[in-house]
C-alpha positions in Angstrom: -109.0 -181.0 -111.2 -105.6 -182.5 -111.8 -103.4 -182.1 -108.7 -100.6 -180.4 -110.7 -103.1 -177.8 -111.9 -104.2 -176.8 -108.3 -101.7 -173.9 -107.9 -103.1 -172.3 -111.1 -106.7 -172.5 -109.7 -105.7 -171.4 -106.2 -103.7 -168.5 -107.6 -106.7 -167.3 -109.5 -108.4 -166.6 -106.1 -107.7 -163.7 -103.8 -108.6 -165.6 -100.6 -109.1 -169.3 -99.5 -112.0 -170.5 -97.5 -111.8 -173.8 -95.6 -115.3 -175.1 -94.8 -115.2 -177.7 -92.1 -117.8 -178.7 -89.5 -117.0 -179.1 -85.8 -116.6 -182.8 -85.3 -114.0 -185.0 -83.7 -112.3 -185.9 -87.0 -112.0 -182.3 -88.2 -110.5 -181.2 -84.9 -107.5 -183.5 -85.6 -107.1 -183.2 -89.4 -105.7 -180.4 -91.5 -106.8 -180.6 -95.1 -104.5 -180.6 -98.0 -106.5 -177.6 -99.4 -105.6 -175.5 -96.3 -101.9 -176.2 -96.8 -102.2 -175.5 -100.6 -103.8 -172.1 -99.9 -101.0 -171.3 -97.5 -98.3 -172.5 -99.8 -99.7 -170.4 -102.6 -99.6 -167.3 -100.3 -103.3 -166.9 -99.9 -104.9 -165.5 -96.8 -107.5 -168.0 -95.6 -110.8 -168.1 -93.7 -110.7 -171.1 -91.4 -113.0 -172.7 -88.8 -111.6 -172.4 -85.3 -110.9 -176.0 -84.7 -108.1 -177.6 -82.7 -106.0 -178.6 -85.8 -106.3 -175.2 -87.5 -105.5 -173.3 -84.3 -102.1 -175.0 -84.3 -101.3 -173.6 -87.8 -103.3 -170.4 -88.2 -102.5 -167.2 -86.3 -105.7 -165.2 -86.4 -105.2 -162.0 -88.3 -101.6 -163.0 -89.3 -102.0 -165.8 -91.9 -105.8 -166.3 -91.8 -109.0 -165.3 -90.0 -111.0 -167.7 -87.8 -114.8 -168.2 -87.9 -116.9 -170.4 -85.6 -117.6 -173.7 -87.4 -121.2 -174.3 -88.2 -122.1 -170.6 -87.7 -123.0 -168.8 -90.9 -123.2 -165.5 -89.1 -119.6 -165.9 -87.8 -118.4 -166.9 -91.3 -120.1 -163.8 -92.7 -118.4 -161.6 -90.1 -115.1 -163.2 -91.0 -115.6 -162.5 -94.7 -116.3 -158.8 -93.8 -113.2 -158.7 -91.6 -111.1 -160.2 -94.4 -112.4 -157.7 -96.9 -111.8 -154.8 -94.5 -108.2 -156.0 -94.1 -107.5 -156.3 -97.8 -104.3 -154.2 -97.3 -102.9 -157.1 -95.2 -103.6 -159.9 -97.7 -100.0 -159.9 -99.1 -98.4 -160.0 -95.7 -100.9 -162.7 -94.5 -100.1 -164.7 -97.6 -96.3 -164.5 -97.1 -96.7 -165.5 -93.4 -98.8 -168.4 -94.4 -96.3 -169.7 -96.9 -93.5 -169.2 -94.3 -95.6 -171.3 -91.9 -95.8 -174.1 -94.4 -92.1 -174.0 -95.4 -90.9 -173.9 -91.8 -93.2 -176.5 -90.3 -94.8 -178.7 -93.0 -92.3 -179.3 -95.9 -90.8 -182.8 -96.1 -87.5 -181.8 -94.5 -89.2 -180.1 -91.6 -91.5 -183.1 -91.0 -88.6 -185.5 -91.3 -86.6 -183.5 -88.8 -89.5 -183.4 -86.4 -90.1 -187.1 -86.6 -86.4 -187.9 -86.2 -86.3 -185.8 -83.0 -89.4 -187.5 -81.6 -87.9 -190.9 -82.3 -84.5 -190.0 -80.7 -86.3 -188.5 -77.7 -88.4 -191.7 -77.4 -85.3 -193.9 -77.7 -83.5 -192.0 -74.9 -86.5 -192.3 -72.6 -86.3 -196.1 -72.7 
């Protein structure tokens, strides 16, 4: 799918699901797909990995499942369905998370602050 068409496909879904295994790489990487789901205001099911725990607030912009555990994923799907009345709020909170922490300006400001702090320590 062409990258520019991704919002159209994501917006045709009610919920996003990030399928990631529990390995060292996945504990430190956040996928573009996860950010796209959040930016499109979709609640998301995500594995409880170190990287996702820094972005997702369980029950607020997504729901965690234990990576590699199909039973945990199934329970999370049931929980998401049971909380359908919260999907719009979860989606809005997810978009806010991306806008405040992961847009280009926010990342630039964060990097600038880190570099300034590093400069002043030396």
